[in-house]
mmCIF file of the protein (N, C-alpha, C, O) and its ligand, coordinates in Angstrom:
data_MODEL
# 
_entry.id   MODEL 
# 
loop_
_entity.id 
_entity.type 
_entity.pdbx_number_of_molecules 
1 polymer     1 
2 non-polymer 1 
# 
_entity_poly.entity_id                      1 
_entity_poly.type                           'polypeptide(L)' 
_entity_poly.nstd_linkage                   no 
_entity_poly.nstd_monomer                   no 
_entity_poly.pdbx_seq_one_letter_code       MKSTRKGLRDGDLFKDTYERLNCADCEKVLKKKNDPDEVFSVRVCPECGATFKELR 
_entity_poly.pdbx_seq_one_letter_code_can   MKSTRKGLRDGDLFKDTYERLNCADCEKVLKKKNDPDEVFSVRVCPECGATFKELR 
_entity_poly.pdbx_strand_id                 A 
# 
loop_
_entity_poly_seq.entity_id 
_entity_poly_seq.num 
_entity_poly_seq.mon_id 
_entity_poly_seq.hetero 
1 1  MET n 
1 2  LYS n 
1 3  SER n 
1 4  THR n 
1 5  ARG n 
1 6  LYS n 
1 7  GLY n 
1 8  LEU n 
1 9  ARG n 
1 10 ASP n 
1 11 GLY n 
1 12 ASP n 
1 13 LEU n 
1 14 PHE n 
1 15 LYS n 
1 16 ASP n 
1 17 THR n 
1 18 TYR n 
1 19 GLU n 
1 20 ARG n 
1 21 LEU n 
1 22 ASN n 
1 23 CYS n 
1 24 ALA n 
1 25 ASP n 
1 26 CYS n 
1 27 GLU n 
1 28 LYS n 
1 29 VAL n 
1 30 LEU n 
1 31 LYS n 
1 32 LYS n 
1 33 LYS n 
1 34 ASN n 
1 35 ASP n 
1 36 PRO n 
1 37 ASP n 
1 38 GLU n 
1 39 VAL n 
1 40 PHE n 
1 41 SER n 
1 42 VAL n 
1 43 ARG n 
1 44 VAL n 
1 45 CYS n 
1 46 PRO n 
1 47 GLU n 
1 48 CYS n 
1 49 GLY n 
1 50 ALA n 
1 51 THR n 
1 52 PHE n 
1 53 LYS n 
1 54 GLU n 
1 55 LEU n 
1 56 ARG n 
# 
loop_
_struct_asym.id 
_struct_asym.entity_id 
A 1 
B 2 
# 
loop_
_chem_comp.id 
_chem_comp.type 
_chem_comp.mon_nstd_flag 
ALA 'L-peptide linking' y 
ARG 'L-peptide linking' y 
ASN 'L-peptide linking' y 
ASP 'L-peptide linking' y 
CYS 'L-peptide linking' y 
GLU 'L-peptide linking' y 
GLY 'peptide linking'   y 
LEU 'L-peptide linking' y 
LYS 'L-peptide linking' y 
MET 'L-peptide linking' y 
PHE 'L-peptide linking' y 
PRO 'L-peptide linking' y 
SER 'L-peptide linking' y 
THR 'L-peptide linking' y 
TYR 'L-peptide linking' y 
VAL 'L-peptide linking' y 
ZN  non-polymer         . 
# 
_pdbx_entity_nonpoly.entity_id   2 
_pdbx_entity_nonpoly.name        ? 
_pdbx_entity_nonpoly.comp_id     ZN 
# 
_pdbx_nonpoly_scheme.asym_id         B 
_pdbx_nonpoly_scheme.entity_id       2 
_pdbx_nonpoly_scheme.mon_id          ZN 
_pdbx_nonpoly_scheme.ndb_seq_num     1 
_pdbx_nonpoly_scheme.pdb_seq_num     101 
_pdbx_nonpoly_scheme.auth_seq_num    101 
_pdbx_nonpoly_scheme.pdb_mon_id      ZN 
_pdbx_nonpoly_scheme.auth_mon_id     ZN 
_pdbx_nonpoly_scheme.pdb_strand_id   A 
_pdbx_nonpoly_scheme.pdb_ins_code    . 
# 
loop_
_atom_site.group_PDB 
_atom_site.id 
_atom_site.type_symbol 
_atom_site.label_atom_id 
_atom_site.label_alt_id 
_atom_site.label_comp_id 
_atom_site.label_asym_id 
_atom_site.label_entity_id 
_atom_site.label_seq_id 
_atom_site.pdbx_PDB_ins_code 
_atom_site.Cartn_x 
_atom_site.Cartn_y 
_atom_site.Cartn_z 
_atom_site.occupancy 
_atom_site.B_iso_or_equiv 
_atom_site.pdbx_formal_charge 
_atom_site.auth_seq_id 
_atom_site.auth_comp_id 
_atom_site.auth_asym_id 
_atom_site.auth_atom_id 
_atom_site.pdbx_PDB_model_num 
ATOM   1   N  N  . MET A 1 1  ? 272.242 229.150 97.424  1.00 0.00 ? 1   MET A N  1 
ATOM   2   C  CA . MET A 1 1  ? 273.155 230.244 97.245  1.00 0.00 ? 1   MET A CA 1 
ATOM   3   C  C  . MET A 1 1  ? 274.661 229.750 97.470  1.00 0.00 ? 1   MET A C  1 
ATOM   4   O  O  . MET A 1 1  ? 275.048 229.079 98.426  1.00 0.00 ? 1   MET A O  1 
ATOM   5   N  N  . LYS A 1 2  ? 275.388 230.188 96.461  1.00 0.00 ? 2   LYS A N  1 
ATOM   6   C  CA . LYS A 1 2  ? 276.804 229.848 96.507  1.00 0.00 ? 2   LYS A CA 1 
ATOM   7   C  C  . LYS A 1 2  ? 277.555 230.553 97.536  1.00 0.00 ? 2   LYS A C  1 
ATOM   8   O  O  . LYS A 1 2  ? 277.044 231.598 97.940  1.00 0.00 ? 2   LYS A O  1 
ATOM   9   N  N  . SER A 1 3  ? 278.696 230.181 98.056  1.00 0.00 ? 3   SER A N  1 
ATOM   10  C  CA . SER A 1 3  ? 279.467 231.057 99.008  1.00 0.00 ? 3   SER A CA 1 
ATOM   11  C  C  . SER A 1 3  ? 280.432 231.905 97.998  1.00 0.00 ? 3   SER A C  1 
ATOM   12  O  O  . SER A 1 3  ? 280.674 231.581 96.836  1.00 0.00 ? 3   SER A O  1 
ATOM   13  N  N  . THR A 1 4  ? 280.925 233.038 98.666  1.00 0.00 ? 4   THR A N  1 
ATOM   14  C  CA . THR A 1 4  ? 281.871 233.782 97.859  1.00 0.00 ? 4   THR A CA 1 
ATOM   15  C  C  . THR A 1 4  ? 283.143 233.138 97.446  1.00 0.00 ? 4   THR A C  1 
ATOM   16  O  O  . THR A 1 4  ? 283.755 233.483 96.435  1.00 0.00 ? 4   THR A O  1 
ATOM   17  N  N  . ARG A 1 5  ? 283.553 232.133 98.302  1.00 0.00 ? 5   ARG A N  1 
ATOM   18  C  CA . ARG A 1 5  ? 284.741 231.283 98.054  1.00 0.00 ? 5   ARG A CA 1 
ATOM   19  C  C  . ARG A 1 5  ? 284.530 230.467 96.771  1.00 0.00 ? 5   ARG A C  1 
ATOM   20  O  O  . ARG A 1 5  ? 285.394 230.428 95.896  1.00 0.00 ? 5   ARG A O  1 
ATOM   21  N  N  . LYS A 1 6  ? 283.411 229.846 96.683  1.00 0.00 ? 6   LYS A N  1 
ATOM   22  C  CA . LYS A 1 6  ? 283.186 229.137 95.408  1.00 0.00 ? 6   LYS A CA 1 
ATOM   23  C  C  . LYS A 1 6  ? 282.881 229.880 94.240  1.00 0.00 ? 6   LYS A C  1 
ATOM   24  O  O  . LYS A 1 6  ? 283.202 229.511 93.111  1.00 0.00 ? 6   LYS A O  1 
ATOM   25  N  N  . GLY A 1 7  ? 282.161 231.099 94.542  1.00 0.00 ? 7   GLY A N  1 
ATOM   26  C  CA . GLY A 1 7  ? 282.204 232.136 93.421  1.00 0.00 ? 7   GLY A CA 1 
ATOM   27  C  C  . GLY A 1 7  ? 283.393 232.515 92.903  1.00 0.00 ? 7   GLY A C  1 
ATOM   28  O  O  . GLY A 1 7  ? 283.483 232.659 91.684  1.00 0.00 ? 7   GLY A O  1 
ATOM   29  N  N  . LEU A 1 8  ? 284.395 232.716 93.665  1.00 0.00 ? 8   LEU A N  1 
ATOM   30  C  CA . LEU A 1 8  ? 285.821 233.073 93.238  1.00 0.00 ? 8   LEU A CA 1 
ATOM   31  C  C  . LEU A 1 8  ? 286.360 231.923 92.456  1.00 0.00 ? 8   LEU A C  1 
ATOM   32  O  O  . LEU A 1 8  ? 286.981 232.138 91.415  1.00 0.00 ? 8   LEU A O  1 
ATOM   33  N  N  . ARG A 1 9  ? 286.149 230.657 92.920  1.00 0.00 ? 9   ARG A N  1 
ATOM   34  C  CA . ARG A 1 9  ? 286.721 229.548 92.333  1.00 0.00 ? 9   ARG A CA 1 
ATOM   35  C  C  . ARG A 1 9  ? 286.216 229.235 90.976  1.00 0.00 ? 9   ARG A C  1 
ATOM   36  O  O  . ARG A 1 9  ? 286.985 228.800 90.118  1.00 0.00 ? 9   ARG A O  1 
ATOM   37  N  N  . ASP A 1 10 ? 284.844 229.456 90.721  1.00 0.00 ? 10  ASP A N  1 
ATOM   38  C  CA . ASP A 1 10 ? 284.209 229.198 89.557  1.00 0.00 ? 10  ASP A CA 1 
ATOM   39  C  C  . ASP A 1 10 ? 284.164 230.482 88.569  1.00 0.00 ? 10  ASP A C  1 
ATOM   40  O  O  . ASP A 1 10 ? 283.534 230.492 87.512  1.00 0.00 ? 10  ASP A O  1 
ATOM   41  N  N  . GLY A 1 11 ? 284.904 231.532 89.056  1.00 0.00 ? 11  GLY A N  1 
ATOM   42  C  CA . GLY A 1 11 ? 285.091 232.576 88.114  1.00 0.00 ? 11  GLY A CA 1 
ATOM   43  C  C  . GLY A 1 11 ? 283.722 233.458 88.092  1.00 0.00 ? 11  GLY A C  1 
ATOM   44  O  O  . GLY A 1 11 ? 283.581 234.201 87.120  1.00 0.00 ? 11  GLY A O  1 
ATOM   45  N  N  . ASP A 1 12 ? 282.803 233.437 88.988  1.00 0.00 ? 12  ASP A N  1 
ATOM   46  C  CA . ASP A 1 12 ? 281.778 234.289 89.051  1.00 0.00 ? 12  ASP A CA 1 
ATOM   47  C  C  . ASP A 1 12 ? 282.077 235.672 89.636  1.00 0.00 ? 12  ASP A C  1 
ATOM   48  O  O  . ASP A 1 12 ? 281.408 236.682 89.419  1.00 0.00 ? 12  ASP A O  1 
ATOM   49  N  N  . LEU A 1 13 ? 283.151 235.591 90.392  1.00 0.00 ? 13  LEU A N  1 
ATOM   50  C  CA . LEU A 1 13 ? 283.565 236.812 91.072  1.00 0.00 ? 13  LEU A CA 1 
ATOM   51  C  C  . LEU A 1 13 ? 285.142 236.929 91.027  1.00 0.00 ? 13  LEU A C  1 
ATOM   52  O  O  . LEU A 1 13 ? 285.887 235.953 90.941  1.00 0.00 ? 13  LEU A O  1 
ATOM   53  N  N  . PHE A 1 14 ? 285.518 238.129 91.091  1.00 0.00 ? 14  PHE A N  1 
ATOM   54  C  CA . PHE A 1 14 ? 286.975 238.413 91.251  1.00 0.00 ? 14  PHE A CA 1 
ATOM   55  C  C  . PHE A 1 14 ? 287.219 239.381 92.251  1.00 0.00 ? 14  PHE A C  1 
ATOM   56  O  O  . PHE A 1 14 ? 286.287 240.085 92.641  1.00 0.00 ? 14  PHE A O  1 
ATOM   57  N  N  . LYS A 1 15 ? 288.398 239.506 92.731  1.00 0.00 ? 15  LYS A N  1 
ATOM   58  C  CA . LYS A 1 15 ? 288.990 240.630 93.596  1.00 0.00 ? 15  LYS A CA 1 
ATOM   59  C  C  . LYS A 1 15 ? 289.454 241.639 92.878  1.00 0.00 ? 15  LYS A C  1 
ATOM   60  O  O  . LYS A 1 15 ? 290.235 241.318 91.982  1.00 0.00 ? 15  LYS A O  1 
ATOM   61  N  N  . ASP A 1 16 ? 289.143 243.065 93.033  1.00 0.00 ? 16  ASP A N  1 
ATOM   62  C  CA . ASP A 1 16 ? 289.795 244.040 92.476  1.00 0.00 ? 16  ASP A CA 1 
ATOM   63  C  C  . ASP A 1 16 ? 291.178 244.422 93.304  1.00 0.00 ? 16  ASP A C  1 
ATOM   64  O  O  . ASP A 1 16 ? 291.594 243.757 94.253  1.00 0.00 ? 16  ASP A O  1 
ATOM   65  N  N  . THR A 1 17 ? 291.756 245.498 92.827  1.00 0.00 ? 17  THR A N  1 
ATOM   66  C  CA . THR A 1 17 ? 293.139 245.877 93.478  1.00 0.00 ? 17  THR A CA 1 
ATOM   67  C  C  . THR A 1 17 ? 292.827 246.148 94.892  1.00 0.00 ? 17  THR A C  1 
ATOM   68  O  O  . THR A 1 17 ? 293.706 245.853 95.701  1.00 0.00 ? 17  THR A O  1 
ATOM   69  N  N  . TYR A 1 18 ? 291.698 246.672 95.344  1.00 0.00 ? 18  TYR A N  1 
ATOM   70  C  CA . TYR A 1 18 ? 291.549 246.806 96.711  1.00 0.00 ? 18  TYR A CA 1 
ATOM   71  C  C  . TYR A 1 18 ? 290.980 245.633 97.474  1.00 0.00 ? 18  TYR A C  1 
ATOM   72  O  O  . TYR A 1 18 ? 290.486 245.744 98.596  1.00 0.00 ? 18  TYR A O  1 
ATOM   73  N  N  . GLU A 1 19 ? 291.069 244.622 96.870  1.00 0.00 ? 19  GLU A N  1 
ATOM   74  C  CA . GLU A 1 19 ? 290.549 243.228 97.460  1.00 0.00 ? 19  GLU A CA 1 
ATOM   75  C  C  . GLU A 1 19 ? 289.080 243.317 97.662  1.00 0.00 ? 19  GLU A C  1 
ATOM   76  O  O  . GLU A 1 19 ? 288.625 242.520 98.481  1.00 0.00 ? 19  GLU A O  1 
ATOM   77  N  N  . ARG A 1 20 ? 288.274 244.099 97.101  1.00 0.00 ? 20  ARG A N  1 
ATOM   78  C  CA . ARG A 1 20 ? 286.944 243.960 97.142  1.00 0.00 ? 20  ARG A CA 1 
ATOM   79  C  C  . ARG A 1 20 ? 286.365 242.975 96.124  1.00 0.00 ? 20  ARG A C  1 
ATOM   80  O  O  . ARG A 1 20 ? 286.963 242.831 95.057  1.00 0.00 ? 20  ARG A O  1 
ATOM   81  N  N  . LEU A 1 21 ? 285.174 242.243 96.390  1.00 0.00 ? 21  LEU A N  1 
ATOM   82  C  CA . LEU A 1 21 ? 284.571 241.261 95.472  1.00 0.00 ? 21  LEU A CA 1 
ATOM   83  C  C  . LEU A 1 21 ? 283.923 242.027 94.660  1.00 0.00 ? 21  LEU A C  1 
ATOM   84  O  O  . LEU A 1 21 ? 283.214 242.968 95.016  1.00 0.00 ? 21  LEU A O  1 
ATOM   85  N  N  . ASN A 1 22 ? 284.169 241.592 93.255  1.00 0.00 ? 22  ASN A N  1 
ATOM   86  C  CA . ASN A 1 22 ? 283.375 242.130 92.117  1.00 0.00 ? 22  ASN A CA 1 
ATOM   87  C  C  . ASN A 1 22 ? 282.564 240.958 91.534  1.00 0.00 ? 22  ASN A C  1 
ATOM   88  O  O  . ASN A 1 22 ? 282.855 239.781 91.747  1.00 0.00 ? 22  ASN A O  1 
ATOM   89  N  N  . CYS A 1 23 ? 281.560 241.353 90.808  1.00 0.00 ? 23  CYS A N  1 
ATOM   90  C  CA . CYS A 1 23 ? 280.796 240.366 89.971  1.00 0.00 ? 23  CYS A CA 1 
ATOM   91  C  C  . CYS A 1 23 ? 281.567 240.255 88.677  1.00 0.00 ? 23  CYS A C  1 
ATOM   92  O  O  . CYS A 1 23 ? 281.891 241.299 88.111  1.00 0.00 ? 23  CYS A O  1 
ATOM   93  N  N  . ALA A 1 24 ? 281.866 239.176 88.197  1.00 0.00 ? 24  ALA A N  1 
ATOM   94  C  CA . ALA A 1 24 ? 282.723 238.944 87.000  1.00 0.00 ? 24  ALA A CA 1 
ATOM   95  C  C  . ALA A 1 24 ? 281.940 239.367 85.783  1.00 0.00 ? 24  ALA A C  1 
ATOM   96  O  O  . ALA A 1 24 ? 282.560 239.883 84.853  1.00 0.00 ? 24  ALA A O  1 
ATOM   97  N  N  . ASP A 1 25 ? 280.573 239.191 85.697  1.00 0.00 ? 25  ASP A N  1 
ATOM   98  C  CA . ASP A 1 25 ? 279.837 239.552 84.491  1.00 0.00 ? 25  ASP A CA 1 
ATOM   99  C  C  . ASP A 1 25 ? 279.627 241.197 84.379  1.00 0.00 ? 25  ASP A C  1 
ATOM   100 O  O  . ASP A 1 25 ? 279.695 241.806 83.311  1.00 0.00 ? 25  ASP A O  1 
ATOM   101 N  N  . CYS A 1 26 ? 279.358 241.816 85.681  1.00 0.00 ? 26  CYS A N  1 
ATOM   102 C  CA . CYS A 1 26 ? 278.949 243.244 85.633  1.00 0.00 ? 26  CYS A CA 1 
ATOM   103 C  C  . CYS A 1 26 ? 280.248 244.060 85.896  1.00 0.00 ? 26  CYS A C  1 
ATOM   104 O  O  . CYS A 1 26 ? 280.273 245.253 85.593  1.00 0.00 ? 26  CYS A O  1 
ATOM   105 N  N  . GLU A 1 27 ? 281.280 243.474 86.427  1.00 0.00 ? 27  GLU A N  1 
ATOM   106 C  CA . GLU A 1 27 ? 282.358 244.317 87.080  1.00 0.00 ? 27  GLU A CA 1 
ATOM   107 C  C  . GLU A 1 27 ? 281.826 245.388 87.957  1.00 0.00 ? 27  GLU A C  1 
ATOM   108 O  O  . GLU A 1 27 ? 282.089 246.579 87.788  1.00 0.00 ? 27  GLU A O  1 
ATOM   109 N  N  . LYS A 1 28 ? 281.077 244.926 88.889  1.00 0.00 ? 28  LYS A N  1 
ATOM   110 C  CA . LYS A 1 28 ? 280.440 245.933 89.839  1.00 0.00 ? 28  LYS A CA 1 
ATOM   111 C  C  . LYS A 1 28 ? 280.950 245.345 91.231  1.00 0.00 ? 28  LYS A C  1 
ATOM   112 O  O  . LYS A 1 28 ? 281.157 244.137 91.344  1.00 0.00 ? 28  LYS A O  1 
ATOM   113 N  N  . VAL A 1 29 ? 281.139 246.188 92.237  1.00 0.00 ? 29  VAL A N  1 
ATOM   114 C  CA . VAL A 1 29 ? 281.537 245.717 93.522  1.00 0.00 ? 29  VAL A CA 1 
ATOM   115 C  C  . VAL A 1 29 ? 280.338 245.225 94.223  1.00 0.00 ? 29  VAL A C  1 
ATOM   116 O  O  . VAL A 1 29 ? 279.313 245.908 94.197  1.00 0.00 ? 29  VAL A O  1 
ATOM   117 N  N  . LEU A 1 30 ? 280.379 244.053 94.873  1.00 0.00 ? 30  LEU A N  1 
ATOM   118 C  CA . LEU A 1 30 ? 279.262 243.412 95.635  1.00 0.00 ? 30  LEU A CA 1 
ATOM   119 C  C  . LEU A 1 30 ? 278.928 244.249 96.768  1.00 0.00 ? 30  LEU A C  1 
ATOM   120 O  O  . LEU A 1 30 ? 279.829 244.745 97.444  1.00 0.00 ? 30  LEU A O  1 
ATOM   121 N  N  . LYS A 1 31 ? 277.515 244.476 97.070  1.00 0.00 ? 31  LYS A N  1 
ATOM   122 C  CA . LYS A 1 31 ? 277.126 245.086 98.223  1.00 0.00 ? 31  LYS A CA 1 
ATOM   123 C  C  . LYS A 1 31 ? 277.054 244.016 99.332  1.00 0.00 ? 31  LYS A C  1 
ATOM   124 O  O  . LYS A 1 31 ? 277.117 242.817 99.061  1.00 0.00 ? 31  LYS A O  1 
ATOM   125 N  N  . LYS A 1 32 ? 276.905 244.543 100.742 1.00 0.00 ? 32  LYS A N  1 
ATOM   126 C  CA . LYS A 1 32 ? 277.024 243.767 101.704 1.00 0.00 ? 32  LYS A CA 1 
ATOM   127 C  C  . LYS A 1 32 ? 275.606 243.892 102.344 1.00 0.00 ? 32  LYS A C  1 
ATOM   128 O  O  . LYS A 1 32 ? 275.172 245.017 102.591 1.00 0.00 ? 32  LYS A O  1 
ATOM   129 N  N  . LYS A 1 33 ? 274.851 242.753 102.628 1.00 0.00 ? 33  LYS A N  1 
ATOM   130 C  CA . LYS A 1 33 ? 273.699 242.851 103.586 1.00 0.00 ? 33  LYS A CA 1 
ATOM   131 C  C  . LYS A 1 33 ? 273.967 241.760 104.660 1.00 0.00 ? 33  LYS A C  1 
ATOM   132 O  O  . LYS A 1 33 ? 274.335 240.598 104.482 1.00 0.00 ? 33  LYS A O  1 
ATOM   133 N  N  . ASN A 1 34 ? 273.689 242.424 105.831 1.00 0.00 ? 34  ASN A N  1 
ATOM   134 C  CA . ASN A 1 34 ? 273.981 241.657 107.115 1.00 0.00 ? 34  ASN A CA 1 
ATOM   135 C  C  . ASN A 1 34 ? 272.577 241.266 107.639 1.00 0.00 ? 34  ASN A C  1 
ATOM   136 O  O  . ASN A 1 34 ? 271.690 242.100 107.820 1.00 0.00 ? 34  ASN A O  1 
ATOM   137 N  N  . ASP A 1 35 ? 272.442 239.988 107.863 1.00 0.00 ? 35  ASP A N  1 
ATOM   138 C  CA . ASP A 1 35 ? 271.128 239.498 108.541 1.00 0.00 ? 35  ASP A CA 1 
ATOM   139 C  C  . ASP A 1 35 ? 271.583 239.014 109.978 1.00 0.00 ? 35  ASP A C  1 
ATOM   140 O  O  . ASP A 1 35 ? 272.320 238.036 110.106 1.00 0.00 ? 35  ASP A O  1 
ATOM   141 N  N  . PRO A 1 36 ? 271.125 239.720 111.017 1.00 0.00 ? 36  PRO A N  1 
ATOM   142 C  CA . PRO A 1 36 ? 271.597 239.398 112.218 1.00 0.00 ? 36  PRO A CA 1 
ATOM   143 C  C  . PRO A 1 36 ? 271.152 238.061 112.707 1.00 0.00 ? 36  PRO A C  1 
ATOM   144 O  O  . PRO A 1 36 ? 271.637 237.599 113.740 1.00 0.00 ? 36  PRO A O  1 
ATOM   145 N  N  . ASP A 1 37 ? 270.235 237.405 112.003 1.00 0.00 ? 37  ASP A N  1 
ATOM   146 C  CA . ASP A 1 37 ? 269.758 236.054 112.360 1.00 0.00 ? 37  ASP A CA 1 
ATOM   147 C  C  . ASP A 1 37 ? 270.619 234.792 111.716 1.00 0.00 ? 37  ASP A C  1 
ATOM   148 O  O  . ASP A 1 37 ? 270.550 233.627 112.108 1.00 0.00 ? 37  ASP A O  1 
ATOM   149 N  N  . GLU A 1 38 ? 271.431 235.286 110.656 1.00 0.00 ? 38  GLU A N  1 
ATOM   150 C  CA . GLU A 1 38 ? 272.282 234.305 110.030 1.00 0.00 ? 38  GLU A CA 1 
ATOM   151 C  C  . GLU A 1 38 ? 273.800 234.288 110.414 1.00 0.00 ? 38  GLU A C  1 
ATOM   152 O  O  . GLU A 1 38 ? 274.367 235.266 110.900 1.00 0.00 ? 38  GLU A O  1 
ATOM   153 N  N  . VAL A 1 39 ? 274.349 233.204 110.180 1.00 0.00 ? 39  VAL A N  1 
ATOM   154 C  CA . VAL A 1 39 ? 275.813 233.213 110.611 1.00 0.00 ? 39  VAL A CA 1 
ATOM   155 C  C  . VAL A 1 39 ? 276.591 233.658 109.336 1.00 0.00 ? 39  VAL A C  1 
ATOM   156 O  O  . VAL A 1 39 ? 277.818 233.712 109.423 1.00 0.00 ? 39  VAL A O  1 
ATOM   157 N  N  . PHE A 1 40 ? 276.073 233.933 108.334 1.00 0.00 ? 40  PHE A N  1 
ATOM   158 C  CA . PHE A 1 40 ? 276.693 234.559 107.259 1.00 0.00 ? 40  PHE A CA 1 
ATOM   159 C  C  . PHE A 1 40 ? 276.258 235.693 106.703 1.00 0.00 ? 40  PHE A C  1 
ATOM   160 O  O  . PHE A 1 40 ? 275.051 235.930 106.760 1.00 0.00 ? 40  PHE A O  1 
ATOM   161 N  N  . SER A 1 41 ? 277.082 236.552 106.103 1.00 0.00 ? 41  SER A N  1 
ATOM   162 C  CA . SER A 1 41 ? 276.641 237.906 105.520 1.00 0.00 ? 41  SER A CA 1 
ATOM   163 C  C  . SER A 1 41 ? 276.190 237.417 104.061 1.00 0.00 ? 41  SER A C  1 
ATOM   164 O  O  . SER A 1 41 ? 276.560 236.364 103.542 1.00 0.00 ? 41  SER A O  1 
ATOM   165 N  N  . VAL A 1 42 ? 275.294 238.398 103.467 1.00 0.00 ? 42  VAL A N  1 
ATOM   166 C  CA . VAL A 1 42 ? 274.809 238.027 102.075 1.00 0.00 ? 42  VAL A CA 1 
ATOM   167 C  C  . VAL A 1 42 ? 275.629 239.225 101.198 1.00 0.00 ? 42  VAL A C  1 
ATOM   168 O  O  . VAL A 1 42 ? 275.665 240.391 101.593 1.00 0.00 ? 42  VAL A O  1 
ATOM   169 N  N  . ARG A 1 43 ? 276.242 238.796 100.028 1.00 0.00 ? 43  ARG A N  1 
ATOM   170 C  CA . ARG A 1 43 ? 276.904 239.686 99.203  1.00 0.00 ? 43  ARG A CA 1 
ATOM   171 C  C  . ARG A 1 43 ? 276.122 239.768 97.947  1.00 0.00 ? 43  ARG A C  1 
ATOM   172 O  O  . ARG A 1 43 ? 275.988 238.713 97.327  1.00 0.00 ? 43  ARG A O  1 
ATOM   173 N  N  . VAL A 1 44 ? 275.537 240.936 97.427  1.00 0.00 ? 44  VAL A N  1 
ATOM   174 C  CA . VAL A 1 44 ? 274.798 241.090 96.316  1.00 0.00 ? 44  VAL A CA 1 
ATOM   175 C  C  . VAL A 1 44 ? 275.185 241.988 95.214  1.00 0.00 ? 44  VAL A C  1 
ATOM   176 O  O  . VAL A 1 44 ? 275.487 243.152 95.475  1.00 0.00 ? 44  VAL A O  1 
ATOM   177 N  N  . CYS A 1 45 ? 275.201 241.556 94.024  1.00 0.00 ? 45  CYS A N  1 
ATOM   178 C  CA . CYS A 1 45 ? 275.532 242.344 92.807  1.00 0.00 ? 45  CYS A CA 1 
ATOM   179 C  C  . CYS A 1 45 ? 274.518 243.377 92.575  1.00 0.00 ? 45  CYS A C  1 
ATOM   180 O  O  . CYS A 1 45 ? 273.369 243.039 92.291  1.00 0.00 ? 45  CYS A O  1 
ATOM   181 N  N  . PRO A 1 46 ? 274.878 244.699 92.682  1.00 0.00 ? 46  PRO A N  1 
ATOM   182 C  CA . PRO A 1 46 ? 273.791 245.725 92.406  1.00 0.00 ? 46  PRO A CA 1 
ATOM   183 C  C  . PRO A 1 46 ? 273.131 245.704 90.971  1.00 0.00 ? 46  PRO A C  1 
ATOM   184 O  O  . PRO A 1 46 ? 272.030 246.201 90.731  1.00 0.00 ? 46  PRO A O  1 
ATOM   185 N  N  . GLU A 1 47 ? 273.952 245.057 90.027  1.00 0.00 ? 47  GLU A N  1 
ATOM   186 C  CA . GLU A 1 47 ? 273.617 245.087 88.683  1.00 0.00 ? 47  GLU A CA 1 
ATOM   187 C  C  . GLU A 1 47 ? 272.682 243.940 88.250  1.00 0.00 ? 47  GLU A C  1 
ATOM   188 O  O  . GLU A 1 47 ? 271.653 244.130 87.602  1.00 0.00 ? 47  GLU A O  1 
ATOM   189 N  N  . CYS A 1 48 ? 273.128 242.718 88.665  1.00 0.00 ? 48  CYS A N  1 
ATOM   190 C  CA . CYS A 1 48 ? 272.332 241.407 88.189  1.00 0.00 ? 48  CYS A CA 1 
ATOM   191 C  C  . CYS A 1 48 ? 271.709 240.825 89.227  1.00 0.00 ? 48  CYS A C  1 
ATOM   192 O  O  . CYS A 1 48 ? 270.838 239.987 88.995  1.00 0.00 ? 48  CYS A O  1 
ATOM   193 N  N  . GLY A 1 49 ? 272.015 241.136 90.411  1.00 0.00 ? 49  GLY A N  1 
ATOM   194 C  CA . GLY A 1 49 ? 271.415 240.670 91.672  1.00 0.00 ? 49  GLY A CA 1 
ATOM   195 C  C  . GLY A 1 49 ? 271.749 239.239 92.089  1.00 0.00 ? 49  GLY A C  1 
ATOM   196 O  O  . GLY A 1 49 ? 271.042 238.536 92.810  1.00 0.00 ? 49  GLY A O  1 
ATOM   197 N  N  . ALA A 1 50 ? 272.935 238.895 91.535  1.00 0.00 ? 50  ALA A N  1 
ATOM   198 C  CA . ALA A 1 50 ? 273.418 237.591 91.944  1.00 0.00 ? 50  ALA A CA 1 
ATOM   199 C  C  . ALA A 1 50 ? 273.820 237.634 93.425  1.00 0.00 ? 50  ALA A C  1 
ATOM   200 O  O  . ALA A 1 50 ? 274.422 238.615 93.863  1.00 0.00 ? 50  ALA A O  1 
ATOM   201 N  N  . THR A 1 51 ? 273.517 236.650 94.161  1.00 0.00 ? 51  THR A N  1 
ATOM   202 C  CA . THR A 1 51 ? 273.898 236.669 95.739  1.00 0.00 ? 51  THR A CA 1 
ATOM   203 C  C  . THR A 1 51 ? 274.860 235.536 96.015  1.00 0.00 ? 51  THR A C  1 
ATOM   204 O  O  . THR A 1 51 ? 274.938 234.466 95.411  1.00 0.00 ? 51  THR A O  1 
ATOM   205 N  N  . PHE A 1 52 ? 275.536 235.939 96.975  1.00 0.00 ? 52  PHE A N  1 
ATOM   206 C  CA . PHE A 1 52 ? 276.641 234.909 97.508  1.00 0.00 ? 52  PHE A CA 1 
ATOM   207 C  C  . PHE A 1 52 ? 276.630 235.140 98.913  1.00 0.00 ? 52  PHE A C  1 
ATOM   208 O  O  . PHE A 1 52 ? 276.451 236.268 99.372  1.00 0.00 ? 52  PHE A O  1 
ATOM   209 N  N  . LYS A 1 53 ? 276.828 234.045 99.679  1.00 0.00 ? 53  LYS A N  1 
ATOM   210 C  CA . LYS A 1 53 ? 276.959 234.210 101.183 1.00 0.00 ? 53  LYS A CA 1 
ATOM   211 C  C  . LYS A 1 53 ? 278.497 234.112 101.462 1.00 0.00 ? 53  LYS A C  1 
ATOM   212 O  O  . LYS A 1 53 ? 279.325 233.506 100.782 1.00 0.00 ? 53  LYS A O  1 
ATOM   213 N  N  . GLU A 1 54 ? 278.711 234.859 102.644 1.00 0.00 ? 54  GLU A N  1 
ATOM   214 C  CA . GLU A 1 54 ? 279.877 235.148 102.906 1.00 0.00 ? 54  GLU A CA 1 
ATOM   215 C  C  . GLU A 1 54 ? 280.085 234.721 104.500 1.00 0.00 ? 54  GLU A C  1 
ATOM   216 O  O  . GLU A 1 54 ? 279.537 235.413 105.359 1.00 0.00 ? 54  GLU A O  1 
ATOM   217 N  N  . LEU A 1 55 ? 280.816 233.670 104.847 1.00 0.00 ? 55  LEU A N  1 
ATOM   218 C  CA . LEU A 1 55 ? 280.992 233.162 106.183 1.00 0.00 ? 55  LEU A CA 1 
ATOM   219 C  C  . LEU A 1 55 ? 281.750 234.267 106.990 1.00 0.00 ? 55  LEU A C  1 
ATOM   220 O  O  . LEU A 1 55 ? 282.718 234.847 106.496 1.00 0.00 ? 55  LEU A O  1 
ATOM   221 N  N  . ARG A 1 56 ? 281.307 234.530 108.182 1.00 0.00 ? 56  ARG A N  1 
ATOM   222 C  CA . ARG A 1 56 ? 281.927 235.461 109.020 1.00 0.00 ? 56  ARG A CA 1 
ATOM   223 C  C  . ARG A 1 56 ? 282.854 234.800 110.159 1.00 0.00 ? 56  ARG A C  1 
ATOM   224 O  O  . ARG A 1 56 ? 283.453 235.517 110.960 1.00 0.00 ? 56  ARG A O  1 
HETATM 225 ZN ZN . ZN  B 2 .  ? 276.510 241.011 88.357  1.00 0.00 2 101 ZN  A ZN 1 
# 
């Protein structure tokens, strides 16, 4: 799984005017899934299901 930082750098993601992460393909705001056992959050696109990890 890519990090959100790498996704932004690769053009898979972009930030909208509210600084929210969006999927570049679908132009949908990524949803957040928190797994208490992991040190990162998972961000997922509700449209295509692309997932990115976000370090906390
Ligand atoms: Zn998507």
